[in-house]
C-alpha positions, -999 to +999 in steps of 0.1 A: -102+329+322-077+302+332-070+291+296-051+298+265-063+316+233-047+314+199-052+329+165-046+313+131-050+338+103-045+326+067-051+359+049-024+384+039-015+403+070-027+438+061-024+468+085-061+466+092-059+429+101-029+435+124-047+463+141-078+441+145-057+413+160-043+437+186-078+449+193-090+413+197-062+406+222-072+437+242-108+425+241-099+392+256-079+408+284-109+430+291-132+400+292-109+383+316-108+414+338-146+417+338-158+380+338-131+358+353-144+339+384-107+333+392-101+370+398-115+384+431-115+419+416-135+410+384-169+425+381-185+391+381-168+382+414-177+415+430-213+412+417-215+377+432-203+390+466-229+418+465-202+445+465-217+461+433-250+460+415-257+450+379-262+486+370-227+494+381-212+468+358-200+474+322-228+469+296-213+436+284-222+420+318-259+426+311-255+413+276-238+381+288-262+375+316-291+380+292-276+354+268-271+330+298-308+335+308-318+326+272-295+295+273-311+284+306-346+287+291-337+269+259-320+241+277-348+235+302-325+247+330-296+225+322-274+255+315-270+276+347-252+308+354-249+297+391-239+260+385-223+255+419-242+282+438-219+311+428-223+334+398-202+320+370-210+325+333-179+307+321-201+281+303-210+308+278-186+337+281-156+319+267-174+311+235-189+346+234-155+362+238-139+340+211-167+346+187-163+384+192-126+382+186-132+363+154-158+389+143-132+417+148-108+400+124-136+394+099-147+430+099-111+440+092-109+418+061-096+385+075-119+359+058-100+327+067-094+324+104-094+300+133-097+315+168-093+290+196-103+298+231-092+269+253-105+243+228-137+262+218-132+273+182-147+297+158-138+290+122-143+312+091-134+304+055-108+278+047-073+268+058-061+273+022-076+275-013-099+245-017-088+231+017-112+230+046-102+235+083-094+203+101-097+204+139-087+175+161-103+170+196-083+154+224-093+120+235-103+123+272-093+087+281-062+083+259-037+110+265-019+121+233-046+107+210-073+124+191-110+115+196-121+128+162-112+153+136-139+178+126-137+191+090-155+223+081-155+254+058-172+287+060-186+298+094-184+269+119-181+266+156-167+237+177-172+235+214-159+206+236-169+200+272-150+172+289-126+159+316-093+159+296-080+191+310-098+200+342-115+168+354-151+168+363-157+206+364-192+208+349-219+207+375-254+193+373-274+224+382-303+204+395-283+183+420-253+205+426-230+175+419-204+171+392-219+158+359-203+124+352-223+109+323-196+119+297-159+119+294-161+143+265-188+159+244-181+179+212-208+200+196-206+216+161-227+246+151-223+279+133-218+305+160-197+298+190-217+316+217-248+293+215-227+263+206-205+267+237-237+270+259-252+240+241-222+218+248-222+228+285-259+222+289-258+188+271-229+177+292-247+186+324-279+169+311-262+136+308-284+106+297-310+127+279-284+148+259-285+127+227-322+130+222-321+167+231-293+174+206-310+154+179-341+177+183-321+209+180-317+225+145-282+234+134-262+213+158-244+179+157-225+162+184-199+134+192-197+119+227-174+097+246-187+080+277-165+072+308-163+035+298-150+044+263-182+039+244-191+065+218-221+079+201-228+107+175-259+125+163-273+115+130-257+143+110-223+144+126-208+124+097-210+156+076-181+170+097-162+138+104-168+114+074-144+087+089-166+084+120 
């Protein structure tokens, strides 16, 4: 999917956990083979070109496209599976794949993990006894600096949409032009699949994103604008007390 995945497992590495880690890696390679818009032979690319029908795709394609349809409805159309006119569920599938990998580890007995899919993160448990996870997000305008540090325990998801790595790559689905209202937008929730879609939709929404995010239950956000100004939703301080 054009990015890097990493696993941080703080539990004792039992055989079951090692096997689950290997299974999670295989899962991510399969997701890449099925969903990557960078691969001309992926099912998503072939489906987009009309070479195959949805019924000829693996069942997870139907699952992901159904989740994308729900995200489109819940975001008033600001999340789109065809953001630039071509079929591309990347705004949700990376979070979906990362969450699924985290769940495989959890089901094998790993209770304290951080799975990072290109900066979109699913957390479980703690970093150590009595120590929460601390996750820094890169500052989009100051290379080498952190924009904020999110502190969380238990089940938590962090999704960041921004320009730091890939420039203006998120498209306003209503105009077809790159969304430019933000330099970076970080959304914190519980499960990464909807949190990732929420971050993508809010970034595309632009000026109305803050009010929309405040009205959502279970999500908080931190934004950096292109001129360096910042804003955060009213409950974001629970994850970043120093902000």
